[in-house]
C-alpha positions as CSV (number, residue, x, y, z in Angstrom):
1,M,300.0,92.1,-90.2
2,E,296.3,92.2,-90.5
3,Y,296.2,91.1,-86.9
4,M,298.0,94.1,-85.8
5,V,295.9,96.5,-87.7
6,V,292.7,95.0,-86.2
7,L,294.3,95.2,-82.8
8,S,295.3,98.8,-83.4
9,L,291.7,99.7,-84.5
10,I,290.2,98.0,-81.5
11,V,292.6,100.0,-79.2
12,L,291.8,103.1,-81.1
13,L,288.0,102.4,-80.8
14,M,288.5,101.8,-77.2
15,V,290.5,105.0,-76.6
16,M,287.9,106.9,-78.5
17,G,285.0,105.3,-76.5
18,A,286.9,106.1,-73.3
19,F,287.3,109.7,-74.3
20,A,283.6,109.9,-75.4
21,F,282.6,108.4,-72.0
22,F,284.8,110.9,-70.1
23,K,283.4,113.6,-72.1
24,F,279.7,112.5,-71.5
25,K,280.4,112.2,-68.0
26,K,281.9,115.6,-67.7
27,R,279.0,117.2,-69.4
28,V,276.5,115.3,-67.1
29,V,278.5,116.5,-64.1
30,Q,278.5,120.0,-65.6
31,E,274.8,120.0,-66.1
32,N,274.2,118.7,-62.6
33,L,276.2,121.6,-61.3
34,N,274.2,124.1,-63.5
35,I,271.0,122.7,-62.0
36,E,272.2,123.1,-58.6
37,E,273.3,126.7,-59.3
38,E,269.7,127.3,-60.8
39,Q,268.1,125.9,-57.9
40,T,270.1,127.9,-55.4
41,R,269.5,131.1,-57.6
42,L,265.8,130.3,-57.6
43,I,265.8,129.7,-54.0
44,E,267.7,133.1,-53.4
45,D,265.1,134.9,-55.6
46,A,262.2,133.3,-53.8
47,R,263.8,134.2,-50.5
48,A,264.4,137.8,-51.7
49,K,260.8,138.1,-53.2
50,A,259.2,136.6,-49.9
51,A,261.3,139.1,-47.9
52,S,260.1,142.0,-50.2
53,L,256.5,140.9,-50.0
54,L,256.6,140.6,-46.3
55,K,258.1,144.0,-46.0
56,E,255.4,145.4,-48.3
57,A,252.8,143.6,-46.2
58,K,254.1,145.0,-43.0
59,L,254.1,148.5,-44.6
60,E,250.6,148.2,-45.8
61,A,249.5,146.8,-42.3
62,K,251.2,149.7,-40.5
63,S,249.6,152.2,-43.0
64,R,246.1,150.5,-42.5
65,L,246.8,150.6,-38.8
66,L,247.5,154.3,-38.9
67,E,244.6,155.1,-40.9
68,M,242.2,153.1,-38.6
69,K,243.8,154.9,-35.7
70,S,243.2,158.3,-37.5
71,D,239.4,157.4,-38.1
72,F,239.0,156.1,-34.5
73,D,240.5,159.3,-33.1
74,S,238.2,161.4,-35.4
75,E,235.0,159.3,-34.5
76,T,236.0,159.7,-30.8
77,E,236.4,163.6,-31.0
78,E,232.9,163.7,-32.7
79,T,231.4,161.5,-30.1
80,R,233.1,163.5,-27.4
81,A,231.8,166.7,-28.9
82,E,228.2,165.3,-29.0
83,L,228.4,164.1,-25.5
84,K,229.6,167.6,-24.4
85,K,226.8,169.2,-26.4
86,E,224.2,166.7,-24.9
87,E,225.7,167.3,-21.4
88,R,225.2,171.1,-21.8
89,R,221.5,170.6,-23.1
90,L,220.7,168.4,-20.1
91,S,222.4,170.8,-17.9
92,K,220.1,173.7,-19.3
93,K,217.1,171.4,-19.1
94,S,217.9,170.6,-15.5
95,E,218.2,174.2,-14.6
96,K,214.9,174.8,-16.4
97,L,213.2,172.1,-14.6
98,D,214.4,173.4,-11.3
99,N,213.2,176.8,-12.2
100,Q,209.8,175.3,-13.2
101,E,209.8,173.3,-10.0
102,E,210.2,176.5,-8.1
103,Q,207.6,178.4,-9.8
104,L,205.2,175.7,-9.4
105,A,205.9,175.6,-5.7
106,K,205.3,179.5,-5.5
107,R,202.0,178.9,-7.5
108,E,200.8,176.1,-5.2
109,Q,201.4,178.4,-2.3
110,T,199.5,181.1,-3.9
111,L,196.7,178.8,-4.8
112,Q,196.5,177.5,-1.3
113,R,196.4,181.1,-0.1
114,K,193.6,182.0,-2.5
115,E,191.7,178.9,-1.6
116,S,191.8,179.6,1.9
117,E,190.6,183.2,1.2
118,T,187.9,181.9,-1.3
119,Q,186.6,179.5,1.5
120,K,186.4,182.5,3.9
121,K,184.4,184.5,1.3
122,L,182.1,181.5,0.6
123,E,181.2,181.0,4.3
124,S,180.5,184.7,4.5
125,A,178.5,184.7,1.3
126,T,176.6,181.6,2.5
127,H,175.9,183.3,5.9
128,K,174.6,186.5,4.2
129,E,172.6,184.4,1.7
130,N,170.7,182.7,4.6
131,H,170.1,186.1,6.2
132,Y,168.7,187.5,3.0
133,S,166.5,184.5,2.5
134,E,165.2,184.9,5.9
135,L,164.5,188.6,5.2
136,L,162.8,187.8,1.8
137,E,160.6,185.0,3.3
138,E,159.7,187.6,6.0
139,T,158.8,190.3,3.4
140,K,156.8,187.8,1.3
141,R,154.8,186.8,4.2
142,E,154.2,190.5,5.1
143,L,153.1,191.2,1.4
144,E,150.8,188.2,1.3
145,K,149.2,189.4,4.4
146,V,148.8,193.0,3.2
147,S,147.5,192.0,-0.3
148,G,145.4,189.1,0.6
149,L,147.0,187.0,-2.3
150,T,149.4,184.2,-2.3
151,L,152.7,184.4,-4.1
152,E,151.6,182.3,-7.1
153,E,148.4,184.1,-7.3
154,A,150.2,187.5,-7.4
155,K,152.8,186.1,-9.9
156,E,150.1,184.7,-12.2
157,L,148.1,188.1,-12.1
158,L,151.2,190.1,-12.7
159,L,152.3,188.0,-15.8
160,K,148.8,188.1,-17.2
161,T,148.5,191.9,-16.9
162,I,151.9,192.4,-18.5
163,E,151.2,189.8,-21.4
164,E,147.8,191.7,-22.2
165,D,149.6,195.0,-22.2
166,V,152.4,193.8,-24.3
167,K,150.1,192.0,-26.9
168,H,147.8,194.9,-27.1
169,E,151.0,197.4,-27.5
170,G,152.5,195.1,-30.0
171,A,149.5,194.7,-32.1
172,K,149.0,198.5,-32.1
173,L,152.7,198.9,-33.3
174,I,152.2,196.4,-35.9
175,K,149.1,198.1,-37.2
176,K,150.9,201.5,-37.2
177,I,153.9,200.2,-39.0
178,T,151.8,198.3,-41.6
179,S,149.7,201.5,-42.2
180,E,152.7,203.7,-42.7
181,A,154.1,201.2,-45.2
182,R,150.9,201.0,-47.1
183,E,150.9,204.8,-47.3
184,N,154.5,205.0,-48.6
185,A,154.2,202.0,-51.0
186,D,153.8,204.1,-54.1
187,K,156.7,206.2,-53.3
188,E,159.0,203.3,-52.5
189,A,157.9,200.9,-55.2
190,K,161.2,200.7,-57.1
191,K,163.0,200.1,-53.8
192,I,160.6,197.6,-52.7
193,I,161.0,195.7,-56.0
194,S,164.8,195.6,-55.8
195,T,165.4,195.0,-52.1
196,A,162.4,193.7,-50.4
197,I,160.7,191.0,-52.7
198,Q,161.6,187.7,-51.3
199,R,160.2,184.2,-51.8
200,Y,160.1,181.0,-49.8
201,A,163.6,179.4,-50.3
202,G,162.7,175.8,-50.9
203,D,164.4,173.5,-53.4
204,Y,162.2,172.2,-56.3
205,V,161.4,168.5,-56.3
206,A,160.9,166.9,-59.7
207,E,157.8,164.8,-59.4
208,R,158.1,163.0,-62.8
209,T,160.8,160.5,-62.5
210,V,159.1,158.0,-64.9
211,S,158.2,157.9,-68.7
212,V,155.4,155.6,-70.2
213,V,156.0,154.1,-73.7
214,H,152.7,152.8,-75.2
215,L,152.9,149.6,-77.0
216,P,150.9,148.3,-79.9
217,G,150.0,145.3,-78.0
218,D,150.8,143.2,-74.9
219,E,152.6,140.6,-77.0
220,M,155.4,143.2,-77.5
221,K,156.3,143.0,-74.0
222,G,157.6,139.5,-74.4
223,R,159.8,140.5,-77.4
224,I,161.1,143.6,-75.3
225,I,162.1,141.1,-72.5
226,G,163.7,138.7,-74.9
227,R,164.9,135.1,-74.4
228,E,165.8,134.8,-70.6
229,G,165.5,138.5,-70.5
230,R,168.7,139.5,-72.6
231,N,167.0,142.2,-74.5
232,I,165.6,144.2,-71.4
233,R,169.1,143.7,-69.6
234,A,170.8,145.0,-72.7
235,L,168.5,148.0,-73.0
236,E,168.9,148.9,-69.3
237,A,172.8,148.6,-69.5
238,A,172.9,150.7,-72.5
239,T,170.7,153.6,-71.2
240,G,171.1,153.3,-67.5
241,I,167.4,153.4,-67.1
242,D,165.0,150.7,-65.4
243,L,162.4,149.3,-67.4
244,I,159.2,148.2,-65.5
245,I,157.0,145.8,-67.3
246,D,154.0,144.9,-65.1
247,D,150.3,144.3,-65.7
248,T,149.6,147.8,-67.1
249,P,148.0,147.2,-70.5
250,E,149.9,148.1,-73.5
251,A,152.5,150.2,-71.7
252,V,156.1,150.1,-70.4
253,I,157.3,152.3,-67.7
254,L,160.8,153.9,-67.8
255,S,162.0,154.7,-64.4
256,G,165.3,157.0,-63.5
257,F,166.1,160.2,-62.0
258,N,168.3,161.3,-65.1
259,P,165.9,162.9,-67.4
260,V,168.3,163.1,-70.4
261,R,168.8,159.3,-70.1
262,R,165.2,158.7,-69.6
263,E,164.5,160.5,-72.8
264,I,167.3,158.5,-74.7
265,A,165.7,155.3,-73.3
266,R,162.1,156.3,-74.4
267,L,163.3,157.3,-78.0
268,S,165.3,154.0,-78.3
269,L,162.4,152.0,-77.1
270,E,160.0,153.7,-79.6
271,K,162.3,153.2,-82.5
272,L,162.9,149.5,-81.7
273,I,159.1,148.9,-81.4
274,S,158.3,150.6,-84.7
275,D,161.2,148.8,-86.4
276,G,160.3,145.4,-84.9
277,R,163.9,144.1,-84.8
278,I,164.7,143.7,-81.2
279,H,167.9,142.2,-80.1
280,P,171.1,143.2,-78.1
281,A,173.2,144.2,-81.1
282,R,170.3,146.3,-82.6
283,I,169.6,147.8,-79.2
284,E,173.1,149.2,-79.0
285,D,172.9,150.8,-82.4
286,V,169.4,152.4,-81.7
287,V,170.6,153.7,-78.4
288,Q,173.7,155.3,-79.9
289,R,171.6,157.0,-82.7
290,A,168.9,158.2,-80.0
291,T,171.9,159.6,-77.9
292,E,173.1,161.5,-80.8
293,E,169.7,162.9,-81.6
294,V,169.1,163.9,-77.9
295,D,172.6,165.7,-77.7
296,L,171.6,167.7,-80.9
297,A,168.3,168.6,-79.5
298,I,170.0,169.8,-76.2
299,K,172.3,171.9,-78.0
300,E,169.6,173.4,-80.3
301,A,167.3,174.1,-77.5
302,G,170.0,176.0,-75.4
303,E,171.0,177.8,-78.4
304,Q,167.3,178.7,-79.4
305,A,166.7,180.0,-75.8
306,A,170.0,182.3,-75.9
307,F,168.9,183.6,-79.3
308,D,165.4,184.3,-78.2
309,L,166.5,186.3,-75.2
310,G,169.4,188.1,-77.1
311,V,172.0,186.6,-74.6
312,H,175.4,186.1,-76.3
313,G,178.7,184.9,-75.5
314,I,177.8,182.0,-73.4
315,D,180.3,179.1,-73.4
316,P,179.2,176.3,-75.8
317,E,179.3,173.7,-73.1
318,L,177.3,175.9,-70.7
319,I,174.7,176.1,-73.6
320,K,174.5,172.4,-73.6
321,V,173.6,172.5,-69.9
322,V,171.0,175.0,-70.4
323,G,169.5,172.7,-73.3
324,K,169.3,169.8,-70.7
325,L,166.8,171.8,-68.8
326,K,164.3,171.0,-71.7
327,F,164.0,167.6,-70.1
328,R,163.7,168.7,-66.5
329,T,160.4,169.6,-64.8
330,S,159.5,171.2,-61.4
331,Y,155.9,170.7,-60.2
332,A,155.2,169.8,-64.0
333,Q,156.6,173.3,-65.1
334,N,159.2,172.7,-67.7
335,V,162.4,174.2,-66.2
336,L,163.7,175.4,-69.6
337,Q,160.6,177.4,-70.3
338,H,160.6,178.6,-66.8
339,S,164.3,179.8,-67.0
340,V,163.4,181.7,-70.3
341,E,160.3,183.3,-68.5
342,V,162.5,184.4,-65.6
343,A,165.0,185.9,-68.0
344,F,162.0,187.9,-69.5
345,L,160.7,189.1,-66.2
346,A,164.1,189.9,-64.9
347,G,165.0,192.0,-68.0
348,A,161.6,193.8,-67.7
349,I,162.2,194.6,-64.1
350,A,165.8,195.9,-64.7
351,A,164.6,198.0,-67.6
352,E,162.0,199.6,-65.3
353,L,164.8,200.4,-62.8
354,N,167.2,201.8,-65.5
355,L,169.6,198.9,-64.9
356,D,171.4,196.6,-67.4
357,F,168.5,194.4,-68.7
358,K,170.8,192.2,-70.8
359,L,172.7,191.2,-67.7
360,A,169.5,190.6,-65.7
361,K,168.3,188.3,-68.8
362,R,171.6,186.4,-68.6
363,M,171.2,185.8,-64.8
364,G,167.6,184.7,-65.2
365,L,168.4,182.3,-68.0
366,L,171.2,180.7,-66.1
367,H,169.7,180.8,-62.6
368,D,168.4,177.2,-62.6
369,I,171.3,175.4,-64.6
370,G,172.1,173.5,-61.5
371,K,169.0,171.5,-61.9
372,A,170.4,170.1,-65.1
373,V,172.9,168.1,-63.1
374,D,171.7,168.0,-59.6
375,Y,170.8,164.4,-59.9
376,E,174.6,163.7,-60.6
377,V,176.1,166.1,-58.0
378,D,175.2,166.3,-54.2
379,G,174.0,169.7,-53.0
380,A,171.4,172.5,-53.6
381,H,170.8,173.2,-57.2
382,A,171.6,177.0,-56.6
383,I,175.2,176.3,-55.5
384,I,175.7,173.7,-58.1
385,G,174.7,176.0,-60.8
386,A,176.9,178.9,-59.4
387,K,179.9,176.5,-59.7
388,L,179.1,175.5,-63.1
389,A,178.8,179.1,-64.3
390,K,182.1,179.9,-62.6
391,K,183.8,177.0,-64.2
392,Y,182.6,178.4,-67.6
393,G,183.8,181.8,-67.3
394,E,180.7,183.8,-66.1
395,I,181.5,187.0,-64.1
396,D,181.1,187.0,-60.3
397,S,177.8,189.0,-60.4
398,V,176.1,186.3,-62.6
399,V,177.6,183.5,-60.2
400,N,176.4,185.2,-57.1
401,A,172.8,185.8,-58.6
402,I,172.6,182.0,-59.4
403,A,173.8,181.1,-55.9
404,S,171.5,183.5,-54.1
405,H,168.2,183.1,-55.9
406,H,167.1,180.7,-53.0
407,E,169.1,182.6,-50.4
408,D,171.7,179.6,-50.1
409,Q,174.0,182.5,-50.3
410,M,173.4,186.0,-49.1
411,P,172.4,188.4,-52.0
412,E,175.0,191.1,-52.8
413,T,173.5,193.3,-55.7
414,V,170.1,194.5,-56.6
415,Y,170.3,192.0,-59.5
416,D,170.1,189.1,-57.1
417,Y,166.7,190.4,-55.7
418,I,165.4,191.0,-59.2
419,V,166.2,187.4,-60.2
420,Q,164.5,186.3,-56.9
421,A,161.5,188.4,-57.7
422,A,161.3,187.0,-61.4
423,D,161.8,183.4,-60.1
424,A,158.8,183.8,-57.7
425,L,156.6,185.4,-60.4
426,S,157.3,182.7,-62.9
427,G,156.7,179.8,-60.3
428,A,153.7,181.4,-58.5
429,R,151.6,182.8,-61.4
430,P,148.3,180.8,-62.0
431,G,148.7,177.8,-64.2
432,A,152.4,177.8,-64.1
433,R,152.7,174.7,-62.0
434,K,150.5,171.7,-61.1
435,E,150.8,168.7,-58.9
436,S,149.2,165.3,-58.5
437,L,145.5,165.3,-57.2
438,E,146.7,163.3,-54.0
439,N,149.4,165.9,-53.3
440,Y,147.0,168.8,-54.1
441,I,144.3,167.6,-51.7
442,K,146.9,166.7,-49.0
443,R,148.3,170.2,-49.2
444,L,144.9,171.8,-48.8
445,E,144.0,169.6,-45.7
446,D,147.4,170.4,-44.2
447,L,146.8,174.2,-44.6
448,E,143.4,174.0,-43.1
449,K,144.7,171.7,-40.3
450,I,147.5,174.0,-39.3
451,A,145.1,177.1,-39.2
452,N,142.5,175.2,-37.1
453,S,145.2,174.4,-34.6
454,F,145.1,177.9,-33.1
455,D,142.8,179.1,-30.4
456,G,139.9,181.2,-31.4
457,V,139.6,179.7,-35.0
458,T,136.1,178.4,-35.9
459,N,136.4,177.5,-39.5
460,T,139.2,177.5,-42.2
461,Y,138.8,177.4,-45.9
462,A,141.7,176.9,-48.5
463,I,140.8,178.6,-51.7
464,Q,142.5,179.6,-55.0
465,A,144.3,176.2,-55.3
466,G,145.8,176.5,-52.0
467,R,147.4,180.0,-52.6
468,E,145.0,181.8,-50.2
469,I,143.7,180.5,-46.9
470,R,140.7,182.3,-45.1
471,V,140.5,181.9,-41.4
472,I,137.1,182.7,-39.7
473,T,137.5,183.6,-35.9
474,E,135.3,184.0,-32.9
475,S,134.8,187.9,-32.5
476,E,134.4,187.6,-28.7
477,R,137.8,185.9,-28.2
478,I,139.7,187.4,-30.8
479,S,140.2,191.3,-31.2
480,D,141.4,193.3,-34.3
481,E,144.9,193.3,-32.9
482,D,144.8,189.6,-32.1
483,A,143.7,189.0,-35.6
484,M,146.7,190.6,-37.1
485,I,149.1,188.7,-34.8
486,L,147.1,185.5,-35.6
487,S,147.6,185.8,-39.4
488,R,151.4,186.2,-38.9
489,N,151.6,183.2,-36.7
490,I,149.7,181.1,-39.2
491,A,151.9,182.1,-41.9
492,R,154.9,181.3,-40.1
493,Q,153.6,177.9,-39.0
494,I,152.9,177.3,-42.8
495,E,156.3,178.2,-43.7
496,E,157.9,175.9,-41.2
497,N,155.9,172.8,-41.8
498,L,154.9,172.9,-45.6
499,T,156.6,172.9,-48.8
500,F,154.7,174.7,-51.6
501,P,155.5,176.7,-54.7
502,G,155.1,180.4,-54.7
503,Q,153.3,182.0,-51.7
504,V,150.1,181.4,-49.6
505,K,148.0,184.4,-48.5
506,V,146.5,184.2,-45.0
507,V,143.3,186.2,-44.5
508,V,141.9,186.3,-40.9
509,I,138.4,187.4,-40.7
510,R,136.7,188.7,-37.6
511,E,133.0,189.6,-37.8
512,T,130.8,191.4,-35.2
513,R,127.1,191.3,-35.7
514,A,124.6,193.4,-33.8
515,V,121.0,192.3,-34.0
516,E,117.9,193.9,-32.6
517,Y,114.1,193.5,-33.2
518,T,111.4,195.9,-33.2
519,R,108.4,195.8,-30.9
520,K,104.9,197.4,-31.0
């Protein structure tokens, strides 16, 4: 019984296992079928997507191709238009060249015709010239035969006669004009002052380019130089002035064209010597203080000059430029004092002429401001000064008076001549200027040498410190008219060859002595 039960169980288990096996196998088969369907579906999707992408690519390629074709057509049209335009331009140019070639051919024919005509005229003129030359030579021979003189002798005689006549007539005319001018001098005094007073237009040359600082002893020179020259280098670098330390006893020379810097260097060196402490750091401090002192002195000098003259409204920067003239000299004449003096003289002349004397003073004070900076800027000091005045707001009449006071620019108003006259009076008055002994002696010698170079001059004497030269002539060779011409020629020669302040008076003396002795 139990056996049957076990057997039944076994059979049941086998049936259940077979059922499970068949069910599992069916599932596996179903899954394989699903996988195959999925693969088929994926392949179909891939094929569809590929077909779609291919279609899109073809459409995009076709669109791109159409776009490129459109661009190509557009560029082709532009190129064709440009080519047509260039073709038309070349066609016009060709026509123009053809016309020019035709015109040139016509001109060439005209020139050839004119050349032929000119050649004929030249041959005719040459023939006539030869004929006239023969006639002229024949006439000369006849004249020489009749007069008994050769051609050269007749020419020399004629020129000599004409020269003597012209010289005599010219001298008489000059004497007549001079006499008339002297007779009318009193009546035309104001006109002469305002329109005729001129001066020699020469730039001033500053003779003083060095300053001397005296030392308490020669041992101070070593302290100024310093170890390995560091002190002197520091001082030169801070001031921009060269220090010359040589064998001159108890003295140091400061050399430089800038008078303001030279004054700063002089003050600095004097302070260092009196203090005794000389080293680079101390030098910089002392130079800074000296610079401030000099700047203050410049400003005060300019303001004082303007105040003394009653000239107001000048730009403060221009006042400083005027103050710098305190350290500038011309023939040893202080330029600031000279400018103040010119201002007073110009004001006095303007007042006599019933003109604006305040304006004349302003022009006189500012006329030489260019000398304050002429060592820094190239050009004539009158032009430099005019540019400065214009920069700082001075009116045109003042600017022109400055520019024209040495005739670097043509005078335009009566004030320009007044400033010229005042400048000449200030510079030429006795004692206003001085020069070194060597230059003074050389100038006198040059004056006498120029006068002695003229024919008929026996002796020459330069007097009045070279402001007058007296020329003694031979009375037999120089007439009264010749003496007047000689004085003018000597004056012109002096103006061309010499530079001098003021003016030089040339006096030609011709003396005739008659001597007779009594007899018994």
